[in-house]
C-alpha positions in Angstrom: 57.5 -57.0 33.2 60.1 -59.5 32.3 62.2 -59.4 29.1 60.4 -62.6 28.0 57.0 -61.0 28.5 58.0 -58.0 26.4 59.3 -60.2 23.7 56.1 -62.3 23.8 54.0 -59.2 23.5 56.0 -57.8 20.5 56.0 -61.1 18.5 52.4 -61.0 17.2 52.5 -57.4 16.1 55.9 -57.9 14.4 54.7 -61.0 12.7 51.5 -59.4 11.3 53.2 -56.4 9.9 56.3 -58.2 8.5 54.2 -61.0 7.0 52.1 -58.5 5.2 55.2 -56.8 3.8 56.8 -60.2 2.9 53.6 -61.0 0.9 53.9 -57.6 -0.8 50.4 -57.0 0.5 51.1 -53.6 2.2 50.5 -50.1 1.0 51.0 -46.7 2.5 48.0 -45.1 4.3 46.2 -42.1 2.8 48.4 -39.7 4.8 51.6 -41.7 3.9 52.5 -41.7 7.7 52.4 -45.5 8.0 52.3 -48.6 6.0 49.1 -50.7 6.3 49.3 -54.4 5.9 46.8 -56.7 4.1 45.2 -54.1 1.9 44.4 -56.2 -1.2 41.2 -58.2 -1.2 41.3 -61.8 -0.2 40.6 -64.3 2.6 43.9 -63.5 4.4 43.2 -59.8 4.3 39.7 -60.5 5.6 41.0 -62.6 8.6 43.8 -60.1 9.4 41.3 -57.2 9.3 39.5 -59.0 12.1 42.7 -59.9 14.0 44.6 -56.5 13.9 42.2 -54.6 16.2 42.8 -57.2 18.9 46.6 -56.3 18.7 45.4 -52.9 20.1 42.5 -54.0 22.3 44.0 -56.8 24.3 47.1 -54.8 25.6 45.0 -51.7 26.3 42.5 -53.7 28.3 45.2 -55.6 30.2 46.9 -52.3 31.1 43.6 -50.7 32.1 42.6 -53.7 34.3 46.0 -53.7 36.0 45.9 -50.0 36.8 42.3 -50.4 38.1 43.4 -53.3 40.3 46.1 -51.1 41.7 43.5 -48.4 42.3 41.2 -51.0 44.0 44.0 -52.0 46.3 44.9 -48.4 47.1 41.3 -47.7 47.9 41.2 -50.7 50.3 44.3 -49.3 52.1 42.6 -45.9 52.3 39.5 -47.5 53.9 41.7 -49.1 56.6 43.5 -45.8 57.3 40.1 -44.0 57.3 38.7 -46.4 59.9 41.7 -45.6 62.1 41.3 -41.9 61.6 37.6 -42.1 62.5 38.4 -44.0 65.7 41.0 -41.3 66.6 38.9 -38.4 65.5 41.7 -37.1 63.2 40.0 -34.6 60.9 43.2 -33.6 59.1 43.8 -37.3 58.2 40.2 -37.7 57.0 40.6 -34.6 54.7 43.9 -36.0 53.4 42.3 -39.4 52.7 39.5 -37.6 50.8 42.1 -35.8 48.7 43.9 -39.0 48.0 40.6 -40.6 46.8 39.9 -37.7 44.5 43.5 -38.0 43.1 43.0 -41.8 42.7 39.7 -41.3 40.8 41.4 -38.7 38.5 44.4 -41.0 37.9 42.0 -43.9 37.0 40.0 -41.6 34.7 43.2 -40.6 32.9 44.3 -44.2 32.6 41.0 -45.1 31.0 41.2 -42.2 28.5 44.9 -42.8 27.7 44.7 -46.5 27.2 41.2 -46.8 25.8 39.8 -43.6 24.3 43.1 -42.8 22.6 43.3 -46.2 20.9 39.5 -46.3 20.1 39.9 -44.3 16.9 42.5 -46.8 15.7 40.7 -50.1 16.3 37.2 -48.7 15.5 38.5 -47.7 12.0 39.9 -51.2 11.6 36.6 -52.7 12.6 34.8 -50.3 10.2 37.2 -51.4 7.4 36.1 -55.0 8.1 32.4 -54.2 8.4 31.8 -51.7 5.6 35.1 -51.2 3.8 35.8 -47.9 5.5 39.1 -46.2 4.4 40.7 -43.7 6.7 41.0 -40.1 5.5 44.5 -38.5 5.9 43.2 -36.5 8.9 41.8 -39.5 10.7 45.0 -41.4 9.9 47.2 -38.7 11.4 44.9 -38.4 14.4 45.2 -42.1 15.0 49.0 -41.9 15.0 49.1 -38.8 17.2 46.9 -40.5 19.8 49.0 -43.7 19.7 52.3 -41.9 20.0 51.0 -39.5 22.7 49.9 -42.6 24.7 53.3 -44.1 24.3 55.0 -40.9 25.3 52.9 -40.3 28.4 53.0 -44.0 29.6 56.0 -43.4 31.9 54.4 -40.3 33.5 51.2 -42.4 34.2 53.4 -45.1 35.9 55.1 -42.4 38.0 51.8 -41.0 39.3 51.0 -44.4 40.7 54.2 -44.6 42.8 54.0 -42.2 45.7 57.7 -42.0 46.5 58.6 -41.4 42.9 55.6 -39.1 42.4 56.9 -36.7 45.1 60.3 -36.5 43.4 58.5 -35.9 40.1 56.4 -33.1 41.5 59.5 -31.6 43.0 61.2 -31.6 39.6 58.1 -30.0 38.0 58.1 -27.2 40.6 61.9 -26.8 40.2 61.8 -26.6 36.4 58.7 -24.4 36.4 60.6 -22.0 38.7 63.6 -22.0 36.4 61.5 -21.5 33.3 59.7 -18.5 34.9 63.1 -17.1 35.9 64.3 -17.5 32.3 61.2 -15.8 30.9 61.6 -12.9 33.4 65.3 -12.6 32.5 64.5 -12.5 28.8 61.8 -9.8 29.2 63.8 -7.7 31.7 66.6 -7.1 29.3 
């Protein structure tokens, strides 16, 4: 993504939260983990309560659609390779293609969970606030933030799993550090 695209994506979120603070219409959440904009009653708060969930929904859906299109393309390539393997009678390649399809399905399931299920709690509570005046409890508020920050933290790992050449290096590093960690644990307990 280009620098201009990132800036364009950040501008609406920044505007909403800074504008709420500039109007002095922000207050801490129940858990005091974040500051919620547009908490006082009024038309602007009403409109923003409708708008804020879309700040979460639209990027999540765009990312999910992009990853699913990557998966669709990869599946198309696997179908072409499978046709060649069937013509040549290569059982090993057919088994490898089946494993790749299973891995692709797992990756897409993880993408759906990470970018949709993790953010659902956040935007559903915003929608409930609009619909019935729901106020998040401290537990729900902290869970929302944990899910959001977990998604942000794991985003690069998800990206790596969709790039085969980088994925192999990543798996090598995992094996290497797992071995070093086990060696460290053995050394600690052998003393």
